[in-house]
C-alpha positions in Angstrom: 157.7 52.3 90.7 156.5 55.8 89.7 158.7 58.5 88.3 158.2 62.2 89.2 160.1 65.3 88.3 160.5 68.2 90.8 161.4 71.7 89.7 164.2 73.5 91.6 165.9 76.9 91.4 168.6 75.3 89.3 167.8 72.7 86.7 168.1 69.1 88.0 166.0 66.0 88.0 165.1 63.8 91.0 163.8 60.3 90.9 161.1 59.8 93.5 160.3 56.3 94.6 157.4 55.2 96.8 158.4 54.0 100.2 157.4 50.4 99.6 159.2 49.9 96.3 162.8 49.6 95.3 164.2 50.5 91.9 164.3 47.9 89.2 167.7 46.7 88.1 167.6 48.6 84.8 167.3 51.9 86.7 170.2 51.1 89.1 172.8 52.8 86.8 171.3 56.3 87.3 169.5 55.9 90.7 172.8 55.5 92.6 173.9 58.8 94.0 170.7 60.8 93.5 169.4 62.5 96.7 166.5 60.7 98.4 163.1 62.4 98.6 162.8 63.1 102.3 166.1 64.9 102.3 165.3 66.8 99.1 162.1 68.0 100.7 163.8 69.3 103.8 166.5 71.1 101.8 163.8 72.7 99.6 161.9 74.0 102.6 165.0 75.3 104.3 165.9 77.1 101.1 162.6 79.0 100.9 162.3 82.5 102.2 158.7 83.5 103.2 157.9 87.1 104.0 154.5 88.0 105.4 152.9 91.1 104.0 150.1 93.1 105.4 147.0 92.6 103.4 145.0 95.6 102.4 141.6 95.6 104.1 138.8 94.5 101.7 136.2 97.1 101.3 132.6 95.9 101.1 130.4 97.2 98.2 127.0 98.9 99.0 124.3 99.7 96.4 121.3 101.9 96.6 118.6 99.3 95.8 120.4 96.4 97.5 121.4 98.2 100.7 120.4 101.8 101.3 116.7 101.4 100.2 116.2 98.2 102.2 117.9 99.7 105.3 115.8 102.9 105.1 112.6 100.9 104.6 113.3 98.9 107.8 116.7 98.1 109.5 115.3 94.8 110.7 114.5 93.7 107.2 118.0 94.6 106.2 119.5 92.6 109.1 117.6 89.4 108.2 117.5 89.6 104.4 121.0 91.1 103.8 123.1 90.3 106.8 121.6 86.8 107.6 120.6 86.1 103.9 117.1 85.0 104.6 114.9 84.8 101.5 111.7 86.9 101.7 108.4 85.3 100.7 107.6 88.2 98.5 110.3 87.3 96.1 107.8 87.0 93.3 107.7 90.8 93.2 111.5 90.7 92.6 111.0 88.2 89.8 108.4 90.5 88.1 110.8 93.4 88.2 113.7 91.4 86.9 111.6 90.0 84.0 110.6 93.5 82.8 114.0 95.1 83.3 116.0 92.4 81.6 113.6 92.1 78.6 113.7 95.9 78.1 117.5 95.6 78.4 117.5 93.1 75.5 115.4 95.5 73.4 117.9 98.4 74.1 120.8 96.2 73.1 119.2 95.5 69.8 118.6 99.2 69.3 122.2 99.9 70.1 123.2 97.4 67.3 121.1 99.4 64.9 118.5 96.7 64.4 115.5 98.3 66.1 113.5 97.7 62.9 113.8 93.9 63.3 111.7 94.0 66.5 108.0 93.3 66.5 105.6 91.7 69.0 106.5 88.1 68.1 110.2 88.6 68.5 109.7 90.6 71.7 107.6 87.7 73.0 110.5 85.4 72.2 112.9 87.6 74.1 110.5 87.7 77.0 110.0 83.9 77.1 113.8 83.3 77.0 114.3 85.8 79.8 111.6 84.1 81.8 113.2 80.6 81.4 116.6 82.0 82.4 115.1 83.6 85.6 113.4 80.3 86.5 116.9 78.9 86.9 117.6 81.3 89.7 116.6 81.1 93.4 113.8 83.6 92.9 110.2 82.2 92.9 108.6 82.6 89.5 105.4 84.4 88.8 102.1 83.0 87.4 100.5 83.3 84.0 98.5 86.4 84.9 101.5 88.3 86.3 103.5 87.1 83.2 101.0 88.7 80.9 101.0 91.9 82.9 104.8 92.1 82.7 104.7 91.5 78.9 102.1 94.3 78.4 104.3 96.7 80.3 107.1 95.9 78.0 105.0 96.2 74.8 103.6 99.6 76.0 107.1 100.9 76.6 108.3 99.6 73.2 105.4 101.1 71.2 105.6 104.5 72.8 109.4 105.0 72.9 110.9 103.8 69.6 112.1 107.4 68.8 113.7 107.7 72.3 115.6 104.4 71.7 117.5 106.1 68.9 119.2 108.2 71.6 120.3 105.3 73.8 124.0 105.5 74.6 124.4 102.6 77.1 122.1 100.2 78.9 122.5 98.5 82.3 125.6 100.4 83.1 127.6 99.2 86.1 129.1 102.1 88.0 131.2 102.2 91.1 133.1 104.7 93.3 135.6 103.9 96.0 135.0 105.9 99.1 136.4 105.9 102.7 135.5 102.5 104.2 133.4 101.1 101.4 132.7 101.0 97.6 129.6 102.6 96.3 128.2 100.6 93.4 125.1 100.9 91.2 123.5 99.9 87.9 122.1 102.6 85.7 119.2 101.3 83.7 119.7 103.7 80.8 121.9 106.5 79.6 120.6 108.6 76.7 122.2 111.4 74.8 121.4 114.0 72.2 122.4 117.7 71.5 125.4 117.2 73.7 123.3 116.4 76.8 123.3 113.3 79.0 120.1 111.8 80.5 120.0 109.2 83.2 116.8 107.0 83.4 115.7 104.4 85.9 112.7 102.0 85.3 110.1 101.2 88.0 107.7 98.4 87.4 105.0 99.7 89.7 102.3 102.4 89.0 103.3 106.0 89.5 102.6 106.9 93.2 100.2 109.7 93.7 100.3 110.2 97.5 103.9 109.2 98.6 106.3 112.2 98.5 108.7 110.2 100.7 109.0 107.5 98.1 109.5 109.9 95.2 112.2 111.7 97.3 113.9 108.4 97.8 113.9 107.6 94.1 115.2 111.1 93.3 118.0 110.4 95.8 118.7 107.1 93.9 119.1 109.0 90.6 121.3 111.6 92.3 123.4 108.8 93.8 124.1 107.5 90.3 124.8 111.0 89.0 127.2 111.4 91.9 129.1 108.3 90.8 129.2 109.4 87.2 130.5 112.8 88.1 133.1 111.6 90.6 134.4 108.5 88.8 133.7 109.2 85.2 133.7 113.0 85.0 130.3 113.1 83.3 127.7 115.6 84.2 124.0 114.5 83.9 121.6 117.0 82.5 118.3 115.3 83.3 117.2 112.6 85.8 114.3 110.5 84.7 112.0 107.8 86.1 109.8 105.6 83.9 106.9 103.8 85.5 106.3 100.9 83.2 102.9 100.0 84.8 101.5 103.2 83.5 100.0 102.6 80.0 100.4 106.2 78.8 103.9 107.7 78.3 102.9 111.1 79.6 102.1 109.7 83.0 104.9 107.0 82.9 107.8 109.4 82.4 108.8 111.6 85.3 111.7 114.1 85.2 113.7 115.7 88.0 115.7 118.8 87.5 119.5 118.6 87.8 120.5 120.3 91.0 124.2 120.1 92.0 123.5 120.5 95.7 121.2 117.5 95.5 123.9 115.4 93.9 126.4 116.2 96.7 123.7 115.7 99.3 122.9 112.2 98.0 126.6 111.2 98.3 126.8 112.4 101.9 123.5 110.8 102.8 124.8 107.4 101.4 127.9 107.8 103.6 125.8 108.3 106.7 123.6 105.2 106.0 126.6 103.0 105.4 128.1 104.1 108.7 124.9 103.0 110.5 124.9 99.6 108.6 128.6 99.0 109.4 127.9 99.9 113.1 125.1 97.2 112.9 122.4 99.7 114.0 119.4 97.4 113.2 117.0 98.4 115.9 113.6 99.6 114.7 113.1 103.0 116.3 110.3 104.1 114.0 108.2 101.4 112.3 107.6 101.6 108.6 104.3 102.5 107.1 101.6 99.9 107.8 101.6 98.5 104.3 105.3 97.5 104.6 104.6 95.7 107.9 101.5 93.9 106.6 103.6 92.3 103.8 106.7 91.6 105.9 107.7 88.1 107.0 109.1 89.5 110.3 105.9 91.2 111.5 105.2 88.5 114.2 108.7 89.1 115.6 108.1 92.8 115.8 104.7 92.3 117.4 106.1 90.0 120.0 108.7 92.7 120.9 106.0 95.5 121.0 107.6 97.4 118.0 104.3 97.3 116.2 100.8 96.7 117.5 99.0 93.5 116.7 96.0 93.9 114.4 96.5 97.2 112.7 99.4 95.8 110.7 98.1 92.4 110.0 97.9 91.2 106.4 94.5 91.4 104.7 92.3 88.5 105.8 94.7 87.7 108.6 
């Protein structure tokens, strides 16, 4: 025999017996007269009052790098890699970027703790190796030794040339969000810096600074403006300067790029994001204008697009293919 206690709206105890057992004689004195379990259960259910409430619709979150940039690069890539959750074969590029970003984040956190003077190349190597091991536990394909060393050199170049700037760090890897009609706009600001009452927003790029791609620079400026839009609307903070830092550039003068603060561009970025989200939510994934050939050459979906006549066979084949 097993004893169970059941809670009711008024204090009482119920002895519950399994169907194939009868109470022992020494329990008989207090078993007699107790309500039996099947009837107790029926009375409990009848006493309950359930009232259905309308659930608020759950809004989906959209980010610049995880949604808008992929969709604007190619709607079909967005459909397969974001809607269907396929994993692209170029995930090693993602690993490289995460490795650089997260190691630099560790350096900034040490600077925020006032311990920048404890950092040297051996300790940064330790932070780098620890970050690498952590990322290897994720689903992203790791990079080889040559790419690892290239990533480490990017980090060391940044550290050597920006120690004075690190004294102005206010926050690093700042999660920001803004609830909008039909969705939530989210983002992660790599770095917020201050000084003389001004606020600067900086985003890291692990590729070389482009020299012949105004469209790409315009997209990155829009990314910074999107983050500034969130900071203004949600947190009431006006950004004075928008900065990009290309960590693949060895010299700081070429690595650092500034965009002037223009209120109209901030507002425009917010409206543009709204329009792109509307197209995503309407599942507009048809490719009306193919991306530049470089994008298609590196894309896992190029054979599908070739079979449908969206891109021509040959001109967008990978090198050696």
